[in-house]
MILOVO-247655 format. One line per field, with one value per residue (C-alpha): residue number from 0; x, y, z. Coordinates in steps of 0.5 Angstrom, whole numbers, plus 500, padded with zeros to 3 digits. Layout:
N
num c(NUM_...)
px c(X_...)
py c(Y_...)
pz c(Z_...)
This chain:
651
num c(0_1_2_3_4_5_6_7_8_9_10_11_12_13_14_15_16_17_18_19_20_21_22_23_24_25_26_27_28_29_30_31_32_33_34_35_36_37_38_39_40_41_42_43_44_45_46_47_48_49_50_51_52_53_54_55_56_57_58_59_60_61_62_63_64_65_66_67_68_69_70_71_72_73_74_75_76_77_78_79_80_81_82_83_84_85_86_87_88_89_90_91_92_93_94_95_96_97_98_99_100_101_102_103_104_105_106_107_108_109_110_111_112_113_114_115_116_117_118_119_120_121_122_123_124_125_126_127_128_129_130_131_132_133_134_135_136_137_138_139_140_141_142_143_144_145_146_147_148_149_150_151_152_153_154_155_156_157_158_159_160_161_162_163_164_165_166_167_168_169_170_171_172_173_174_175_176_177_178_179_180_181_182_183_184_185_186_187_188_189_190_191_192_193_194_195_196_197_198_199_200_201_202_203_204_205_206_207_208_209_210_211_212_213_214_215_216_217_218_219_220_221_222_223_224_225_226_227_228_229_230_231_232_233_234_235_236_237_238_239_240_241_242_243_244_245_246_247_248_249_250_251_252_253_254_255_256_257_258_259_260_261_262_263_264_265_266_267_268_269_270_271_272_273_274_275_276_277_278_279_280_281_282_283_284_285_286_287_288_289_290_291_292_293_294_295_296_297_298_299_300_301_302_303_304_305_306_307_308_309_310_311_312_313_314_315_316_317_318_319_320_321_322_323_324_325_326_327_328_329_330_331_332_333_334_335_336_337_338_339_340_341_342_343_344_345_346_347_348_349_350_351_352_353_354_355_356_357_358_359_360_361_362_363_364_365_366_367_368_369_370_371_372_373_374_375_376_377_378_379_380_381_382_383_384_385_386_387_388_389_390_391_392_393_394_395_396_397_398_399_400_401_402_403_404_405_406_407_408_409_410_411_412_413_414_415_416_417_418_419_420_421_422_423_424_425_426_427_428_429_430_431_432_433_434_435_436_437_438_439_440_441_442_443_444_445_446_447_448_449_450_451_452_453_454_455_456_457_458_459_460_461_462_463_464_465_466_467_468_469_470_471_472_473_474_475_476_477_478_479_480_481_482_483_484_485_486_487_488_489_490_491_492_493_494_495_496_497_498_499_500_501_502_503_504_505_506_507_508_509_510_511_512_513_514_515_516_517_518_519_520_521_522_523_524_525_526_527_528_529_530_531_532_533_534_535_536_537_538_539_540_541_542_543_544_545_546_547_548_549_550_551_552_553_554_555_556_557_558_559_560_561_562_563_564_565_566_567_568_569_570_571_572_573_574_575_576_577_578_579_580_581_582_583_584_585_586_587_588_589_590_591_592_593_594_595_596_597_598_599_600_601_602_603_604_605_606_607_608_609_610_611_612_613_614_615_616_617_618_619_620_621_622_623_624_625_626_627_628_629_630_631_632_633_634_635_636_637_638_639_640_641_642_643_644_645_646_647_648_649_650)
px c(323_319_311_308_301_295_289_283_278_271_267_270_275_273_273_280_283_282_284_292_291_292_296_302_301_303_308_313_319_318_320_314_310_303_300_292_289_282_276_274_269_266_265_273_277_283_281_281_287_292_293_292_296_301_306_302_303_296_293_286_283_277_272_271_275_274_276_281_284_285_289_293_295_298_300_305_308_310_317_315_318_311_304_299_293_287_281_280_273_279_283_289_291_298_303_298_304_309_306_304_312_315_309_312_319_317_313_316_311_306_304_298_297_291_288_283_278_274_267_265_262_267_264_268_268_266_268_276_277_274_275_273_266_266_258_257_259_256_250_249_251_245_241_243_244_251_246_242_249_254_259_259_265_260_256_260_266_264_266_269_265_267_274_276_278_283_288_292_291_291_284_283_281_281_278_279_280_287_292_298_302_309_310_313_307_302_307_306_300_299_295_287_283_279_273_271_268_268_266_268_276_279_277_280_286_287_285_290_296_294_295_301_304_304_299_294_294_289_294_289_294_295_287_284_277_273_267_264_261_262_265_259_253_255_256_250_251_246_251_246_246_254_255_251_255_262_260_256_263_268_264_263_271_273_267_265_266_260_253_249_252_252_244_243_248_244_237_240_244_237_233_237_238_231_230_235_232_225_229_232_224_221_217_215_212_208_205_203_199_197_194_190_187_184_183_178_176_174_169_167_164_162_157_154_154_150_147_146_150_157_155_150_153_150_155_158_161_166_171_173_172_175_182_181_180_186_190_188_190_196_198_196_201_206_207_205_212_209_212_221_223_219_216_212_211_204_204_204_200_195_196_195_188_186_188_186_178_179_180_176_171_172_172_164_162_165_162_155_155_161_157_153_154_159_157_161_167_168_166_171_177_175_176_182_186_184_186_193_194_193_198_204_202_203_210_212_211_214_219_220_219_223_225_231_229_228_233_239_242_250_255_261_268_273_274_279_281_277_271_266_267_266_259_257_258_253_248_248_245_240_235_236_235_242_241_248_246_254_260_265_272_278_286_287_281_283_280_273_269_262_260_256_253_258_255_262_269_271_271_263_262_257_253_253_250_245_243_241_240_245_245_251_258_263_270_274_280_286_289_286_288_285_285_282_276_275_274_269_265_266_263_258_255_251_246_246_250_255_261_265_271_275_282_282_278_276_270_269_270_266_261_261_260_254_251_252_247_243_241_243_244_250_248_248_247_241_240_233_234_234_227_222_216_221_223_217_215_222_219_212_213_219_213_208_213_216_208_207_213_213_205_201_208_211_209_213_219_220_219_223_228_235_235_228_229_235_231_225_229_232_224_224_231_228_222_226_228_236_236_232_229_233_238_247_251_255_254_258_259_257_250_250_241_242_241_243_240_237_238_240_243_251_247_244_250_256_260_266_267_268_271_270_270_264_261_262_260_253_252_252_248_243_242_242_238_233_225_221_220_228_227_221_225_232_226_223_230_233_226_226_234_234_227_228_235_241_238_243_240_242_248)
py c(097_089_091_098_097_101_103_107_111_114_116_110_114_110_103_105_107_100_098_102_100_094_094_097_091_087_091_091_089_090_095_099_104_105_110_112_114_118_119_125_122_128_124_128_123_129_132_125_120_125_127_121_116_122_116_114_118_121_123_127_127_132_126_120_117_110_104_102_108_111_104_105_113_108_102_107_111_103_102_096_089_086_091_089_092_093_095_100_095_090_087_084_080_080_076_076_080_078_070_073_075_067_066_070_068_061_061_065_064_065_073_075_070_073_069_067_071_072_077_080_074_069_066_065_070_066_071_070_065_064_062_065_067_063_063_056_058_065_062_056_063_068_062_060_052_054_054_049_044_047_041_040_041_043_047_050_054_061_061_055_053_044_046_047_054_050_049_051_051_054_060_065_070_074_079_086_088_083_082_081_082_081_089_086_083_089_092_089_088_096_096_096_096_104_102_097_103_099_092_088_090_085_079_083_084_076_074_079_077_069_071_074_067_069_064_066_062_062_062_058_061_067_071_078_081_084_088_088_093_099_104_101_102_110_112_115_110_104_099_093_097_098_091_088_093_090_083_085_088_084_079_084_084_078_072_078_072_070_073_067_068_076_075_069_073_080_077_074_081_084_078_078_086_085_081_083_091_087_084_091_094_087_091_097_092_088_095_095_088_090_097_093_089_094_098_092_090_098_098_091_094_100_098_092_099_104_097_091_087_087_087_092_095_092_086_091_095_089_089_095_098_094_095_104_104_101_104_110_110_107_111_117_113_112_120_121_118_114_108_107_113_112_105_107_114_117_123_120_115_120_126_120_118_126_126_119_121_128_124_119_123_128_122_120_127_125_116_118_111_109_115_110_113_118_115_108_113_116_112_107_112_113_105_104_110_107_099_102_107_102_096_102_103_095_095_100_096_090_094_096_089_085_089_093_098_093_094_090_086_088_084_088_085_087_094_099_107_109_105_111_115_108_107_113_113_107_111_117_113_115_109_108_101_098_095_093_087_087_085_078_078_078_075_084_087_093_097_100_106_103_097_093_087_080_075_071_069_069_061_061_067_061_059_067_069_064_065_071_071_076_080_084_083_089_087_094_088_092_085_080_079_080_071_070_075_071_064_068_071_063_060_065_065_060_064_070_075_079_081_088_090_097_096_103_110_111_117_115_108_108_111_107_101_104_105_098_096_101_099_106_107_111_117_117_122_122_122_124_122_114_117_112_119_123_119_116_124_124_120_121_128_126_121_126_131_126_124_132_133_127_129_136_138_138_145_146_143_145_151_153_148_148_139_138_130_130_132_128_121_124_124_118_115_119_115_108_111_113_119_124_132_135_131_130_133_126_118_118_111_114_115_110_110_118_119_124_129_136_140_141_145_145_145_152_154_155_149_152_156_151_145_138_138_144_140_134_138_141_134_132_137_135_128_130_135_133_136_135_143_144_140_145_151_148_147_154_157_154_156_163_163_159_156_148_150_150_141_137_131_125_125)
pz c(707_709_707_707_709_704_708_704_710_708_714_719_723_729_725_723_729_732_726_727_734_733_727_732_735_729_725_733_729_722_718_715_712_713_707_708_703_705_700_702_710_712_720_721_720_718_724_729_725_725_732_735_731_728_723_717_711_710_702_703_697_695_693_693_688_689_692_687_685_692_692_686_689_694_691_687_693_697_698_702_699_700_700_705_702_708_709_716_718_720_727_725_730_734_730_723_719_720_719_712_711_713_707_702_703_703_696_692_686_691_687_692_699_704_710_715_715_721_723_729_731_731_723_717_713_706_701_703_698_693_685_680_676_671_667_671_678_677_676_681_685_682_681_689_687_690_696_696_694_699_699_692_688_682_684_690_687_687_694_695_700_699_701_709_712_716_710_705_698_691_690_684_689_696_699_699_706_706_701_702_696_692_690_684_682_683_680_674_674_674_680_681_675_676_672_678_683_689_689_684_682_688_683_678_681_683_677_672_678_675_668_669_672_679_684_689_695_703_708_714_721_721_722_722_724_719_720_713_710_714_709_705_710_713_705_701_695_693_695_691_684_685_688_683_676_678_677_669_669_670_667_661_663_662_658_653_647_651_649_652_658_658_659_663_667_667_668_674_677_675_679_684_685_685_692_695_695_697_702_704_704_707_713_709_704_709_711_705_704_711_709_704_708_713_707_705_711_712_706_709_715_714_708_714_718_713_708_713_708_706_700_699_692_685_682_677_683_684_684_682_688_693_687_685_693_695_690_691_698_698_693_697_703_698_695_703_706_709_706_705_708_716_718_723_724_725_720_713_715_717_710_705_708_707_702_699_702_698_692_692_694_687_684_686_682_675_676_678_677_684_687_692_698_702_708_707_704_710_716_711_711_717_719_715_718_726_723_719_726_731_725_727_736_736_731_736_741_738_737_745_748_743_737_736_742_746_753_752_758_759_763_764_764_767_769_768_770_764_767_770_762_758_762_763_754_755_759_754_748_745_746_754_753_756_763_767_770_774_773_771_775_771_775_774_776_780_786_782_784_780_785_779_783_782_777_779_775_767_767_768_764_759_765_767_761_760_768_767_760_756_751_750_754_754_755_759_762_759_760_756_749_742_741_747_747_740_742_748_743_738_745_746_738_739_745_740_746_742_745_745_747_750_752_753_753_746_745_738_740_746_743_737_742_745_738_738_744_744_735_735_726_725_723_715_710_707_700_698_689_693_698_693_693_690_685_683_682_679_674_672_671_666_662_662_659_654_652_651_646_643_641_643_643_637_632_639_638_631_633_639_638_634_633_633_631_637_641_639_640_647_649_648_651_657_657_657_662_659_661_666_664_670_672_673_670_669_671_679_681_688_685_679_680_678_671_667_665_660_664_671_677_673_667_666_669_664_664_662_667_671_674_674_682_682_677_681_687_684_681_689_692_686_689_696_697_690_690_686_687_686_680_677_680_676_670_669_669_664_659_662_660_654_651_649_647_651_652_653_647_644_639)
């Protein structure tokens, strides 16, 4: 057999359907097989894919074992002279695999080769050819020197931005989305290292194959399109933590002899992870700053209304009154869910301000020196609530006019027999913000039952798009090949016009495109343990209980625990954030931020009667449906059944 194509799927059946459709064309005339390993998808892949594509060999796993481990299943089974490791969120051009086979046949020393990988908008994906993340290259990447000097071979070794994307050359590593491997080299390296759950395993494999004497080559002529990060986006994992954990695993494995480098790398990883988290929640951080400003302004305004002077309180009250009011109010808003959950929602804002008012009112009974005026406090909370709600109303207005909810002006290219269904799916999109402006004619246009304004011909597309202020273009002409579509996408990229193509009607693919155009995010499994307020309350509970058992509760520990010293050492681990009092039974790469617990759902049962799969399911349930109430329920059950005995302690 010439080629075995191995694809690992996780919750991206719509993308995999596009990928398999493109593979059907790209593998024409090639003796090949397609092996699909599904990492326990919950998006209906199992029912949908085999009916549309019965030819591939399917493996349906009962849990997500990670990208590398799933690929290894296919690698062991592969019969091809070459093995193509391919992501499901890719589209393979018609001649790509033919060109890769010819290239590998002419490069007998090449163990793994890669092609030119493009984003959906036609731009080049830097990660498709990389240098080895040596201490210096990693330092330049993590601390931004590569971004400052992208054309320097000294500073830009990690992504090799000083090399042309239109030349062929040796590299240290390729992207896992497309790795065309010589079967002999792949099996000699024993496939992927399963210590990497996701990210980093492609880098590690290339490094080991290269150490075995093979070359790793970037071949610029063939092309694929890669919709980067779709599986991670639709999973419940914390991709930031998983990515930076993979970087540390690689460094520890291949550069563990350099203690100083590992120290610098960990600092860099922490800084970059923190920066990535801030970027992800920048909207909430801005709202917190604006709410703090609203609280200060409201207090000054209320003091003017009541006393005629913005600073009418005694001098010792400043800045204490501002700090306390801001701290308690923002804390109440955080606990109520106004931040990091549903940006812009009014209900948690109202709840947070009411809770803050009652807390601040209560404090005036204990701190008489600061009980200046409850009327000022009431007015301050009222004004601040009004300001915060106005901010959110303005935010909603901006999102509706200019942001994600804004109207998208859509241009249709061509038509086909399923045009009505395609346009109906677009019009049914949840936010109803797609405005179909008209149609551009192609050579293969047929009579259409839907009469849209004809805006011109394909040769004048760029002019038409600019003149009508088009945001999105939907190509439904079956005769247009993907390279033609890619060329249009690259030409219109500079005008911020996105192109989507659907050559035939398929409800899943059309639904995905409708979501893209309408700005609707795909359904993502909710993970309660990743909600900031849940984590905050959990951490406060852990620290409070640990401090109690290490101070006032010491007599109880020695009286009721079988291993009091180990119990107290475990309490120290809880304070340091290494464990949680209630948590998971064992660490899971899908949820690296979930701490192992002294007790938990799996702990309070009989583990000797549970399989690993059952324990994994209980941990997954706890992570997804965590609430402070669930923690309390588990803790009470543990105490009722075992007292201070039976806790999982530090050895």
